[in-house]
One Martini backbone bead per residue (centre of mass of N, CA, C, O) as a GRO file, in nm:
protein
  285
    1MET     BB    1  -5.701  -4.854  -3.368
    2LYS     BB    2  -5.984  -4.808  -3.238
    3LYS     BB    3  -6.027  -4.522  -3.349
    4ILE     BB    4  -6.033  -4.606  -3.643
    5LEU     BB    5  -6.278  -4.786  -3.629
    6LEU     BB    6  -6.486  -4.584  -3.517
    7LEU     BB    7  -6.452  -4.384  -3.749
    8SER     BB    8  -6.544  -4.571  -3.969
    9ALA     BB    9  -6.824  -4.639  -3.859
   10SER     BB   10  -6.925  -4.345  -3.857
   11VAL     BB   11  -6.899  -4.297  -4.153
   12LEU     BB   12  -7.083  -4.525  -4.245
   13LEU     BB   13  -7.329  -4.426  -4.101
   14LEU     BB   14  -7.338  -4.150  -4.236
   15LEU     BB   15  -7.340  -4.251  -4.527
   16SER     BB   16  -7.590  -4.437  -4.513
   17SER     BB   17  -7.779  -4.184  -4.506
   18CYS     BB   18  -7.650  -4.041  -4.786
   19VAL     BB   19  -7.615  -4.304  -4.950
   20SER     BB   20  -7.597  -4.555  -5.151
   21LYS     BB   21  -7.544  -4.883  -5.174
   22LYS     BB   22  -7.320  -4.876  -5.381
   23GLU     BB   23  -7.144  -4.671  -5.234
   24PHE     BB   24  -7.122  -4.825  -4.972
   25ALA     BB   25  -6.976  -5.075  -5.091
   26ALA     BB   26  -6.729  -4.923  -5.185
   27LEU     BB   27  -6.644  -4.813  -4.913
   28GLU     BB   28  -6.620  -5.083  -4.773
   29ALA     BB   29  -6.398  -5.194  -4.961
   30LYS     BB   30  -6.195  -4.968  -4.900
   31GLN     BB   31  -6.183  -5.024  -4.593
   32GLN     BB   32  -6.071  -5.316  -4.629
   33GLU     BB   33  -5.811  -5.239  -4.775
   34THR     BB   34  -5.707  -5.060  -4.549
   35GLN     BB   35  -5.702  -5.284  -4.336
   36ASP     BB   36  -5.499  -5.466  -4.486
   37LEU     BB   37  -5.271  -5.264  -4.498
   38LEU     BB   38  -5.255  -5.229  -4.192
   39ASN     BB   39  -5.182  -5.521  -4.123
   40THR     BB   40  -4.930  -5.537  -4.296
   41ALA     BB   41  -4.782  -5.305  -4.152
   42THR     BB   42  -4.786  -5.434  -3.876
   43VAL     BB   43  -4.620  -5.685  -3.942
   44LYS     BB   44  -4.369  -5.535  -4.049
   45LEU     BB   45  -4.321  -5.375  -3.790
   46ASN     BB   46  -4.271  -5.617  -3.608
   47ALA     BB   47  -4.036  -5.728  -3.777
   48CYS     BB   48  -3.859  -5.477  -3.743
   49LEU     BB   49  -3.850  -5.486  -3.434
   50ALA     BB   50  -3.719  -5.765  -3.419
   51ASP     BB   51  -3.468  -5.690  -3.587
   52GLU     BB   52  -3.374  -5.468  -3.402
   53ALA     BB   53  -3.331  -5.635  -3.154
   54ALA     BB   54  -3.126  -5.828  -3.282
   55ALA     BB   55  -2.927  -5.609  -3.365
   56THR     BB   56  -2.878  -5.498  -3.086
   57ALA     BB   57  -2.768  -5.764  -2.972
   58ARG     BB   58  -2.536  -5.795  -3.183
   59ILE     BB   59  -2.398  -5.536  -3.117
   60LYS     BB   60  -2.339  -5.600  -2.822
   61GLU     BB   61  -2.178  -5.851  -2.881
   62LEU     BB   62  -1.962  -5.712  -3.058
   63GLN     BB   63  -1.865  -5.509  -2.846
   64GLU     BB   64  -1.769  -5.719  -2.650
   65ARG     BB   65  -1.570  -5.855  -2.840
   66ILE     BB   66  -1.402  -5.602  -2.891
   67ALA     BB   67  -1.321  -5.561  -2.602
   68ASP     BB   68  -1.176  -5.833  -2.576
   69MET     BB   69  -0.977  -5.790  -2.813
   70LYS     BB   70  -0.844  -5.547  -2.688
   71ALA     BB   71  -0.748  -5.684  -2.432
   72ASN     BB   72  -0.584  -5.909  -2.576
   73ASN     BB   73  -0.402  -5.714  -2.739
   74GLN     BB   74  -0.270  -5.582  -2.495
   75ALA     BB   75  -0.158  -5.842  -2.373
   76LEU     BB   76   0.015  -5.904  -2.619
   77ILE     BB   77   0.187  -5.656  -2.613
   78GLU     BB   78   0.302  -5.703  -2.329
   79SER     BB   79   0.410  -5.986  -2.391
   80THR     BB   80   0.601  -5.895  -2.623
   81LYS     BB   81   0.775  -5.716  -2.443
   82ASP     BB   82   0.870  -5.952  -2.264
   83MET     BB   83   0.984  -6.121  -2.495
   84THR     BB   84   1.192  -5.918  -2.586
   85VAL     BB   85   1.352  -5.920  -2.331
   86LEU     BB   86   1.402  -6.226  -2.324
   87THR     BB   87   1.539  -6.245  -2.599
   88THR     BB   88   1.768  -6.056  -2.538
   89GLN     BB   89   1.879  -6.218  -2.297
   90GLY     BB   90   1.910  -6.483  -2.453
   91ALA     BB   91   2.120  -6.371  -2.655
   92LYS     BB   92   2.328  -6.299  -2.444
   93ASN     BB   93   2.358  -6.583  -2.324
   94LEU     BB   94   2.435  -6.724  -2.593
   95GLU     BB   95   2.691  -6.556  -2.636
   96LYS     BB   96   2.833  -6.639  -2.378
   97SER     BB   97   2.830  -6.941  -2.437
   98LEU     BB   98   2.996  -6.930  -2.693
   99GLU     BB   99   3.243  -6.797  -2.571
  100SER     BB  100   3.299  -7.029  -2.367
  101ILE     BB  101   3.334  -7.249  -2.579
  102LYS     BB  102   3.570  -7.120  -2.726
  103GLU     BB  103   3.761  -7.115  -2.487
  104LYS     BB  104   3.762  -7.419  -2.435
  105GLU     BB  105   3.860  -7.502  -2.710
  106LEU     BB  106   4.125  -7.354  -2.695
  107LYS     BB  107   4.234  -7.500  -2.442
  108ILE     BB  108   4.222  -7.780  -2.562
  109SER     BB  109   4.406  -7.724  -2.800
  110ARG     BB  110   4.649  -7.657  -2.620
  111LEU     BB  111   4.669  -7.926  -2.483
  112GLN     BB  112   4.703  -8.099  -2.740
  113ASP     BB  113   4.962  -7.961  -2.829
  114ALA     BB  114   5.129  -8.029  -2.583
  115LEU     BB  115   5.093  -8.337  -2.604
  116THR     BB  116   5.203  -8.367  -2.888
  117LYS     BB  117   5.480  -8.254  -2.835
  118LYS     BB  118   5.558  -8.455  -2.617
  119ASP     BB  119   5.529  -8.705  -2.793
  120SER     BB  120   5.739  -8.614  -3.001
  121VAL     BB  121   5.976  -8.611  -2.805
  122THR     BB  122   5.964  -8.904  -2.715
  123LEU     BB  123   5.998  -9.033  -2.990
  124ALA     BB  124   6.270  -8.902  -3.061
  125LEU     BB  125   6.423  -9.028  -2.819
  126VAL     BB  126   6.381  -9.327  -2.886
  127THR     BB  127   6.510  -9.319  -3.159
  128SER     BB  128   6.787  -9.218  -3.066
  129LEU     BB  129   6.858  -9.455  -2.873
  130LYS     BB  130   6.823  -9.689  -3.074
  131LYS     BB  131   7.045  -9.582  -3.267
  132GLU     BB  132   7.285  -9.584  -3.064
  133VAL     BB  133   7.245  -9.865  -2.902
  134GLY     BB  134   7.038 -10.063  -2.997
  135LEU     BB  135   6.863 -10.412  -3.055
  136ASN     BB  136   7.069 -10.683  -3.009
  137ASP     BB  137   7.014 -10.681  -2.696
  138GLU     BB  138   6.845 -10.847  -2.438
  139ASP     BB  139   6.982 -10.655  -2.200
  140ILE     BB  140   6.832 -10.427  -2.368
  141GLU     BB  141   6.594 -10.160  -2.288
  142ILE     BB  142   6.366  -9.958  -2.486
  143ASN     BB  143   6.126  -9.726  -2.345
  144VAL     BB  144   5.787  -9.644  -2.221
  145GLU     BB  145   5.699  -9.488  -1.900
  146LYS     BB  146   5.470  -9.279  -1.835
  147SER     BB  147   5.602  -9.083  -2.069
  148VAL     BB  148   5.889  -9.222  -2.004
  149VAL     BB  149   6.212  -9.258  -2.094
  150PHE     BB  150   6.398  -9.576  -2.107
  151ILE     BB  151   6.692  -9.760  -1.996
  152SER     BB  152   6.758 -10.107  -1.958
  153LEU     BB  153   7.008 -10.278  -1.761
  154SER     BB  154   7.185 -10.535  -1.706
  155ASP     BB  155   7.392 -10.629  -1.460
  156LYS     BB  156   7.597 -10.797  -1.647
  157LEU     BB  157   7.686 -10.540  -1.813
  158LEU     BB  158   7.802 -10.353  -1.554
  159PHE     BB  159   7.864 -10.586  -1.329
  160GLN     BB  160   7.993 -10.752  -1.097
  161SER     BB  161   7.944 -10.970  -0.866
  162GLY     BB  162   7.891 -10.764  -0.589
  163SER     BB  163   7.944 -10.495  -0.751
  164TYR     BB  164   8.026 -10.127  -0.834
  165ASN     BB  165   8.202 -10.188  -1.077
  166ILE     BB  166   8.244 -10.113  -1.389
  167THR     BB  167   8.258 -10.217  -1.704
  168SER     BB  168   8.361 -10.203  -2.023
  169ARG     BB  169   8.080 -10.249  -2.146
  170ALA     BB  170   7.949 -10.017  -1.998
  171ASN     BB  171   8.111  -9.786  -2.128
  172GLU     BB  172   8.006  -9.834  -2.410
  173ILE     BB  173   7.702  -9.786  -2.349
  174LEU     BB  174   7.729  -9.510  -2.194
  175GLY     BB  175   7.839  -9.359  -2.438
  176LYS     BB  176   7.571  -9.364  -2.601
  177VAL     BB  177   7.398  -9.224  -2.389
  178ALA     BB  178   7.565  -8.965  -2.370
  179THR     BB  179   7.518  -8.876  -2.659
  180VAL     BB  180   7.217  -8.817  -2.618
  181ILE     BB  181   7.232  -8.624  -2.376
  182ASN     BB  182   7.430  -8.412  -2.502
  183GLY     BB  183   7.210  -8.351  -2.735
  184LYS     BB  184   7.026  -8.273  -2.458
  185PRO     BB  185   7.051  -8.007  -2.242
  186ASN     BB  186   6.727  -8.026  -2.144
  187PHE     BB  187   6.806  -8.287  -1.999
  188GLU     BB  188   6.759  -8.572  -1.792
  189ALA     BB  189   6.926  -8.825  -1.568
  190MET     BB  190   6.802  -9.114  -1.417
  191VAL     BB  191   6.947  -9.337  -1.189
  192GLU     BB  192   6.825  -9.679  -1.122
  193GLY     BB  193   6.863  -9.908  -0.876
  194HIS     BB  194   6.865 -10.281  -0.871
  195THR     BB  195   6.785 -10.572  -0.681
  196ASP     BB  196   6.782 -10.841  -0.516
  197ASN     BB  197   6.704 -11.045  -0.210
  198VAL     BB  198   6.986 -11.085  -0.140
  199PRO     BB  199   7.177 -11.041   0.105
  200TYR     BB  200   7.383 -10.748   0.177
  201SER     BB  201   7.738 -10.746   0.310
  202LYS     BB  202   8.001 -10.524   0.219
  203GLY     BB  203   8.191 -10.349   0.387
  204VAL     BB  204   8.032 -10.043   0.386
  205LEU     BB  205   7.795 -10.202   0.315
  206ILE     BB  206   7.476 -10.297   0.439
  207ASP     BB  207   7.279 -10.320   0.175
  208ASN     BB  208   7.081 -10.301  -0.105
  209TRP     BB  209   7.051 -10.009  -0.091
  210ASP     BB  210   7.344  -9.936  -0.110
  211LEU     BB  211   7.407 -10.090  -0.375
  212SER     BB  212   7.207  -9.936  -0.563
  213VAL     BB  213   7.328  -9.654  -0.514
  214LYS     BB  214   7.626  -9.715  -0.584
  215ARG     BB  215   7.568  -9.788  -0.876
  216SER     BB  216   7.444  -9.520  -0.964
  217THR     BB  217   7.694  -9.342  -0.896
  218ALA     BB  218   7.883  -9.483  -1.093
  219ILE     BB  219   7.724  -9.407  -1.349
  220VAL     BB  220   7.720  -9.101  -1.311
  221ARG     BB  221   8.032  -9.072  -1.324
  222ALA     BB  222   8.063  -9.196  -1.608
  223LEU     BB  223   7.890  -8.981  -1.754
  224GLN     BB  224   8.056  -8.741  -1.667
  225ASN     BB  225   8.319  -8.846  -1.808
  226LEU     BB  226   8.142  -8.833  -2.091
  227GLY     BB  227   8.017  -8.509  -2.061
  228VAL     BB  228   7.804  -8.494  -1.857
  229LYS     BB  229   7.626  -8.294  -1.679
  230PRO     BB  230   7.565  -8.299  -1.342
  231GLU     BB  231   7.286  -8.134  -1.351
  232GLN     BB  232   7.155  -8.392  -1.525
  233LEU     BB  233   7.198  -8.577  -1.272
  234ILE     BB  234   7.054  -8.879  -1.111
  235ALA     BB  235   7.055  -9.064  -0.802
  236ALA     BB  236   6.914  -9.396  -0.750
  237GLY     BB  237   6.747  -9.635  -0.511
  238ARG     BB  238   6.554  -9.967  -0.460
  239GLY     BB  239   6.671 -10.222  -0.436
  240ASP     BB  240   6.432 -10.499  -0.365
  241HIS     BB  241   6.133 -10.329  -0.391
  242LEU     BB  242   6.111 -10.360  -0.741
  243PRO     BB  243   6.026 -10.624  -0.883
  244LEU     BB  244   5.951 -10.799  -1.174
  245VAL     BB  245   5.998 -11.068  -1.027
  246SER     BB  246   6.039 -11.341  -0.868
  247ASN     BB  247   6.293 -11.456  -0.622
  248ASP     BB  248   6.300 -11.802  -0.693
  249THR     BB  249   6.533 -11.768  -0.913
  250PRO     BB  250   6.821 -11.709  -1.070
  251GLU     BB  251   6.691 -11.583  -1.322
  252ASN     BB  252   6.508 -11.378  -1.171
  253ARG     BB  253   6.726 -11.234  -1.019
  254ALA     BB  254   6.869 -11.130  -1.275
  255ILE     BB  255   6.631 -10.955  -1.369
  256ASN     BB  256   6.623 -10.769  -1.105
  257ARG     BB  257   6.911 -10.704  -1.185
  258ARG     BB  258   6.918 -10.350  -1.241
  259THR     BB  259   6.935 -10.055  -1.469
  260LYS     BB  260   6.775  -9.737  -1.486
  261ILE     BB  261   6.752  -9.487  -1.749
  262TYR     BB  262   6.611  -9.177  -1.732
  263ILE     BB  263   6.471  -8.962  -1.977
  264LEU     BB  264   6.418  -8.609  -1.901
  265PRO     BB  265   6.245  -8.382  -2.025
  266LYS     BB  266   6.232  -8.021  -2.009
  267ILE     BB  267   5.871  -7.969  -1.981
  268ASP     BB  268   5.743  -7.765  -1.770
  269GLN     BB  269   5.575  -7.575  -1.943
  270PHE     BB  270   5.367  -7.791  -2.022
  271TYR     BB  271   5.275  -7.883  -1.745
  272GLU     BB  272   5.194  -7.600  -1.647
  273MET     BB  273   4.984  -7.545  -1.861
  274ILE     BB  274   4.803  -7.790  -1.807
  275GLU     BB  275   4.740  -7.733  -1.515
  276THR     BB  276   4.618  -7.452  -1.550
  277GLU     BB  277   4.395  -7.525  -1.748
  278MET     BB  278   4.255  -7.739  -1.575
  279GLN     BB  279   4.185  -7.541  -1.348
  280ASN     BB  280   4.013  -7.356  -1.512
  281LEU     BB  281   3.804  -7.567  -1.610
  282SER     BB  282   3.717  -7.648  -1.320
  283GLN     BB  283   3.613  -7.365  -1.226
  284GLU     BB  284   3.406  -7.321  -1.454
  285ASN     BB  285   3.242  -7.595  -1.383
   0.00000   0.00000   0.00000
């Protein structure tokens, strides 16, 4: 810039000695115009340099952002791969869980079917007993106890006082019970004798235990004589150890003197299946 100014001054000085004032003024004006253009160009150049610096900085910033974005993108790709693996494993686990649920539902369904069938057998047995024996006698009870069908007969229907010889009325009732048992060859009948708490000792019998068992075996023999297979019969005695009411009055003692005949369907396969399935469910949980 200084060189240009010195050159211009030299030219003017040289020209001033060689040209007129009019020409000198024109040259001077031309020189001023050139100087203005130079100043304008300098300002624009500086502005361009500033813009260039800003652009360079912006480019650097964008390059850094691009590098970060590339790094993030790569991380996302790796993460997506991991997620794909996790999703695949999750799908497998979900499939296994669904299969396990289906298996348990199937087992529960089988248990419900078994219980339903058992309940149906019990209901049919109660209906059959009530139809054969009837419900018009207050000394005869037909019911279900813990899913087991039983018929309870008052002592006065079966035996004379202090005796284990059955009455003719007993033969009539037992004949109806035998009809039901004979119609169900896969059933068992357990005869269970009960007494009051009055001490008993007569003949070869020692106590109420003996009396209750002796009465049970008498009924078992009667049922056998009525055509029931002996392998279906069970004799048991409880003595006076399982009273229904307190033995404090003659009426209550009469209630406690009774014989219960349990009709037990042989549904071992159902119980076995239920037990097996419950064990399986327990182990799986």
